[in-house]
N, C-alpha and C positions, 0 to 999 in steps of 0.2 A: 487207129490209135488204141493201144492196149495199156491197161493198168493191171495191178494185182487184184483188183476187185471186179472188173467187168470189161466187156468188149463193146465198144460203141462204134456204130457206123452212122455217120451224121451228114446228110446232104439235104439242103433245104430247097423249097420252091420247085416242085415237079419231080422230085426223086423220092424213092422209098427210104425210110429210116427204120433201122432195126436196132434193138437193144437186147443183148443176152447177158443176164446176170450170172456171174460165176457162182456155182453152188458150193456150199460147205458139205462136209461129209454127210451122206445120207439124204441130201436134198436133190431135187431135180432142177433142170434149167428152166427159168422163166424167160420167154421171148416176147417182146412187145413189138407188134407190127404197127408202127406209127403210119398215119395216112400219107399219101402224096398230097402236097399242099401247093396251091396256086400262088402266084404273086398277088399282092394286094390289088384289088380292082376298085378304082374310084367310080362311084355310082353315077355322079353327075358332074359335068364340066361345062358350066355356062356363065362363069364369071361371078357367081354369087356364093354365099356361104351356106353350107348344108350340115345337118346333123340328124341322126336317127331321132324319131319323134317320141321317144320314151327313155326311161332309165335303163341302166345295164341289166342284163339278165331277163328282160322282158322281150317276148317274141315280137319282132318288127315285121315278120313276113306272113303273107297269106298262106293258107294251108297248102295250096298247090305250088307255092314258092315262085309265083310269077311276079309278085309285087312286094315292095318294102315301103313302109311309111317313113317319110323324111320331112323335115322342116327346111324351109328356104328363107333366108333373110339377108339384108344388107348390113346388119349390125355386126360389128366385129370386136371392138375393144372396149365395150361398156356393158353395164348391167341393163337388160331390157326393163321397161316400165309398163304400167297398164296402158300407156298411150302408144305402145309399139305393137303393131300387129305382125304376125309371122304367117307365112303361107304353109299350110299343111297340105302335103301332096303325097303321091306314091310314085315310085320308080318302077317302070317295066324293066325287070332285070335282064331281059333278052335284048331289048332295043335301046335301053338306057334313057328312054323318054320319061321326062318328069311330067306327071299329070296333076295339075292343080285341083285340089278338092275344095278347100275353104280357107278361111283365115281365122286366127284366134288371138286373143290378148292374154290368155292364161298360159304362160310358158316361161321357161328359163333354159340356160345352156347346159344344166346338169341333167335334167329329167325331161326336157322337151315339153310337150303338153300331155304327157302320160298316155299317149295313144296305145290302145290294146286292140288286137283282133279278137272278136267275140266267138267263142266256141259254138255258139248257137247257129252261126253262119260264117265259118272261118275264112271263106274266100270273098266275102262281100261286106260284112258288117264290122265297123270299128267303133270305139268309143274314145272320146278325147275331152279335155277340159277347155273351158272358155270363160270369159267374163262378159256377162250380158246384163244390161240394165243395172249395172253396178253390183251384180251378184255372181259369185263363183258357181258354175254349173258344169255338168258333163253332157255331152251330146252323142247320141248314137246315130251313125250315118251309114247309108249304103254307098260304098265307094264307086260303084259302077253307074248308078243313077244320080249320085250326088244328092239324094233326098235325105233330109233329116228325119229320121224315123221317130225320135223321141228326145226330149230334153229332160234331164234328171236334175232336180234342184240341189245337188250335192256334187262337188268335184271329187274325182276318184283318184286313189293312190295305188290300188291293186285290184285285180279282177280274178274271181274264182276260176278254176280250170273248166267248169261247165258253162261259164259265161253268163250266169244268171244272177250273180251277186258281186258286190264290190266293197272295198274298204274306202271310207272317206276320212280325210284329216282336215284340220284347220290350216289351210295354206297361208292365211293372213297372219296367224300366230307364228308359223314357220318363217314368214318374211321378216319379222322383227327379231327372230332368234337365230336363224340360219339363213341369212339374206338371199344367198344364191339358189336356194331350194324353194323359196316361196314365190308368190305372185304379187305383182304390184297392184295398187288399188286397195279398196276396203270391201272386197267381195264377201268376207266373213268377219265376224266380230273377233278380233285378235285377243281380247281380254288381257291387255298388257298389265293391268293392275291386280290380277289374280294369279297367285303363284301356282295353285293346284285347283283349277276349276272342277266343279262336280258335274257340269253339264257339257264338258268338252272332252274329247279323247278319240277312241276308236269307234267309228260308226259302221255298222253293217248295212249296206244299201241293197234293197231288192230292185234289180234293174228292170223288172217287169212292171212293178207298181210305182216305182219311184219313191217309195217310203224308206225310212232309215231308222235304225235302233242303236242307241248308245250301248255298247257291250262292255267297254272298259273305260272309265273316266280317268282323267289325269289325277284326280284326288284318290282314286283307288290304289295307286302305287306309291303314295307319299311315304309310307313307312318302309318301302323296299328299295328306295334310292338314296344316294348320298344327300346329306343335309346341304341346303343351298343358302346363300346369304340373303338378307332382306331385299336387296335390289334384284335378285335373280328370279327367273320364272322357269317352270318345267314345261316341256313340250314333247309331242310325239312326232316321229318321222320314220320313213323307210319301212314300209309294210310289205308283206308277201304271204300269200296263201301257200299251204303245203300242197304237195302234188295231188292229193285226193280232195283238197278243199276243206278238210276237217279242222285245220288249225291255221292260226295267223301268227306270224312273227313280226316284231317291230322293235324300234329303239326308243327308249325314254331318255331324253337329254335335258340339260338345264344350262341357262346362262348364269354367270358369265364364263365359267370354266369349261363348258360343254362336257361335263362328266356324263357318262353313258352307262345305262343298264339295259341289257337285252332281255326281252320277254317273249313268251308264247302264250296263246290262249286258244281254247276251242272256239269254233265259229259261233257258238251260242253264248259265249261269254263265261263259260265254266273253265275250271282247271287253269287258272292264271298261274304261270310259273316263271321264275327267273332262270336265265340260261347259265349264268356263271357265278362263281363266288365273288365276294367283295374285291374290288380292285382290278378285275379282269376286263371290265369295260365291254367293248364290242364295236364293230364298225361295219364291214361289208359281209354279205351273207348269201346263201342259197340253200334250198331244201334238196337233199340228195334223194330222200324217200319220204314217205308219209310221216316218219318219226325222226329221221336223221337230218341234222343241220350242219352246214359249214358256216362258221363265223370267224372273220379275222379278229383276233382278240389278243390281249396280253397274256399269253399262255403261262400259267403258274405265276401270274403277276410279274413276269420277268421279261419275256420276249414276245413281241408281236408276231403272230403266226397265223396260218390258216388252220383252224381247229375244227375237227369233226366230232360230233357227239350225238347221243340219243336224248331226246327231250325227256326230262324227268330223271335222268341218270347222270352219273359222274364219270362216265367212261370217255374222258376227253382224249382225243388223239391228235397229235401234231402232224399235219400232212407235209409231204414233200421231202422227208429225210434231211431237213435242215436247209433245203434250197428255196423254200417258200416262207422264210421267216421275215415277212414284211407285210404291210397293209395293202392288199390288192383286191380287185373286184372279181372274185372267183365265181364262176357259174358252171353248172353241170350240163352235159349233153342230154338230150331227151332219153337216150337209152341208159343213162347213168354210168357209162363206162369211161367218160373223159371229163376233165375239168379244164377250162381255159381261164387264165387269170392274167393280170397286168401289173405294171408298176407305175409309181408316180415319177415325175422327172427330177425330183429332188435328190440330192446326194451324189450327183455326177456332173462334171463340168459341161458335158455335152447336152444336158437336160433330156436324156433319152428316156422315152417310155417304152417298155418292153412287154411283149406278149409271150406267154408260155402255155404249153399244152401238157397236161399230166394224165398218165394212164392210172385209173383208180385202182387197178389190181396190184400193180407193182410199185406205183408212185414214181415211175420213171418220168422224167421231164424233158420236153423238147422246146427249145426256143423257136418262136415263130417270126420274130422280127423286132427291130428297134426303130423308134420313130421320135426324133428329136422335136420337142415343143419349143418354139421361139419364146424368148423372154416376154414379148409383148402380150402373150396370152396368160400371163400370171394375173391372179385376182379372181373376182367374181365371174369373169367371162372365160376362165380357164377351160381347157378341153381335155377331160379325162378320156382314156381309151374306151372304156365301157363296152366290153364285148357282149354279144348276144348270139345264141345259137338259132339256126333255122329249125323249123318243125321236123324236118327229116334228119337233122343232125349232120348234114354234109356241107354246111356253110357257117361261117362265123362273121358277123358284121361288127364294125367298130368305127369310132370317130378318131380323127387325127388332124393335127395342124402342121405336120412335118414339111409340107410344101409352102408354108406361110399363109395358107388359107384353111379354114375349118371345113372339112369334107367328111362324107360318109364312105366307108370302104367295106369290102368283104373279101374273105379268103374262101376258096373252095377246097373241100377235103375229099379225097378219094380213098376210101377204106378198103383196099384190096387185101384179101386174105391169102 
């Protein structure tokens, strides 16, 4: 297929894809060598529902890429409560064997139980959230011995790249403000009568000692967010460490309108910064480098786009040459050369959720597939695609309900040069 602008050779699932951009006068040709891509591989097929055990963009794979952490449940069309246990296990990616590890009551369909592999022992140690004795906690476990190494008296929302620290949030407060992202029960004090509490917010947790320090309170950002009505409350959600662990990104939101302000802060609580001007909001995100962030935002307060910028600067760049002007869950490959993102099922009669791969150098985009979500999965139990890269950057895992059942999948990439 030829156009006046470019030449595109496009063949999916097992074939090489190339893109040559036609140069203007004085420019050289940029060629993108997209990878060979496998068909989607379903990780488990045993009659139960499955999903990756964490939020999108979080590594679900052991460092040697032999295993992936997955949740198994019989719940399908309702919101899980504190009385619903889910099985946390891992899949042997070669044999497709599901290995049961434990059960947890702190989970949801959007973020699982926030299971992370710990860099301190990336082939054997994970941390995940649970509800024990009425309290929200996190547990470090050796997946091979199934021994619980340590219980931390705080649930975790993000883990530092070195595996020694974590961010903790109030998941009970999230439950009453963004129901499908919180946990059932009263594992923490939700503080529903306090709009801007001074003793709640972003906690930095030392995973070796189990101690935590409040580095940004919800009260600290009161004058930097939109005014909320008397019945509204502010809450924090969606945290992520930068690639070197020096900074933390998160979203400050409020009921009832869910207005959003994106923030970054140094891990010691210094240099608190807003990411965007008034009215830009913010939704999904990933760190490209130690200082560069992608956030889906209302670019120039007009168009929701994937926006790349440097923390503390106003060099906002709209990614995708107009093809990624929507709210997707974008996440970068470990080598920072690629971004994979997805779409919601809204806006098309077939309710298709689509996955795209973008080359960060040229911003050329390749569609990886379309996965219709049945209407029955609308609501708190919806199934977002939620892509995540493997440590070696040659696999992408995602969730889908296109078969009528919630399942975990992966695609394998072959980057031939």
